[in-house]
C-alpha positions in Angstrom: -2.1 319.8 79.6 -5.6 319.4 81.0 -4.7 316.1 82.7 -1.6 317.6 84.2 -3.7 320.4 85.8 -6.4 318.0 87.0 -3.7 315.7 88.7 -2.0 318.7 90.3 -5.3 319.9 91.8 -6.3 316.4 92.8 -3.1 315.8 94.8 -2.4 319.2 96.1 -5.7 319.4 98.0 -5.5 316.1 99.9 -1.8 316.5 100.4 -2.2 319.9 102.0 -5.1 318.5 104.2 -2.7 315.8 105.5 0.1 318.3 106.2 -2.2 320.7 108.0 -3.7 317.9 110.2 -7.2 318.0 108.8 -9.4 316.1 111.3 -10.9 313.9 108.6 -7.4 312.8 107.5 -6.3 312.2 111.1 -9.4 310.0 111.7 -8.7 308.1 108.5 -5.0 307.4 109.2 -5.8 306.5 112.8 -8.5 304.1 111.6 -5.9 302.3 109.5 -3.6 302.2 112.6 -1.0 304.4 110.9 1.1 306.9 112.9 0.6 310.6 112.3 4.1 310.9 111.0 3.1 308.7 108.2 0.2 310.9 107.3 2.6 313.9 107.2 5.0 311.9 105.0 2.2 310.9 102.6 0.9 314.5 102.5 4.3 315.9 101.7 4.9 313.2 99.1 1.5 314.1 97.5 2.3 317.8 97.4 5.8 317.3 96.0 4.3 314.8 93.5 1.7 317.3 92.4 4.4 320.0 92.0 6.6 317.6 90.1 3.8 316.9 87.7 3.0 320.6 87.3 6.5 322.1 87.1 9.0 319.2 87.1 9.7 319.4 83.3 11.2 322.9 83.8 13.8 321.3 86.0 14.4 317.9 84.3 12.3 316.1 81.8 12.4 312.9 83.9 10.9 314.6 87.0 7.2 314.4 86.0 7.7 310.7 85.2 9.3 310.1 88.7 6.6 312.2 90.4 3.8 310.3 88.6 5.5 307.0 89.5 5.7 308.0 93.2 2.0 309.0 93.2 1.1 305.7 91.6 2.8 303.8 94.4 0.9 305.9 97.0 -2.5 305.2 95.3 -1.7 301.5 95.2 -1.0 301.7 98.9 -4.2 303.6 99.5 -6.3 301.1 97.6 -4.6 298.3 99.5 -5.2 300.0 102.9 -8.9 300.3 102.2 -9.2 296.7 101.1 -7.0 295.2 103.9 -8.6 297.1 106.7 -12.1 296.1 105.6 -13.5 299.4 104.3 -16.4 299.2 101.9 -15.1 298.9 98.3 -16.6 302.3 97.6 -14.0 303.9 99.9 -11.3 302.8 97.5 -12.9 304.1 94.4 -11.4 307.6 94.5 -7.9 306.2 94.9 -8.6 303.8 92.0 -9.8 306.7 89.8 -6.7 308.7 90.7 -4.6 305.7 89.9 -6.2 305.3 86.4 -5.6 309.0 85.8 -2.0 308.7 86.8 -1.3 305.7 84.7 -3.0 307.5 81.7 -0.9 310.5 82.3 2.3 308.4 82.5 1.4 306.7 79.3 0.8 310.1 77.6 4.1 311.7 78.7 6.1 308.6 77.9 4.8 308.5 74.3 
């Protein structure tokens, strides 16, 4: 339960920041050379993923698993973006921590 709440908060915040065109998010996505539509897409996916983790089981027991899997893909992409575009490795650490939490959560709910 605690991990579900933590993941929901961790993804809702940045997802909303992307959707609402937070200047720091715009700068980050432009720095990677990504189009703004991609930032909105990722933000929406993060918000929907967070909601899927939080409330998905009320709709279908597979929904939290699918939401978690989708967010895992996004975190792998985020880590890859930081590495490929030459950011200091410290910039990828938050995405790596989120990835570990997601994999742990997936392991717990699949037990």
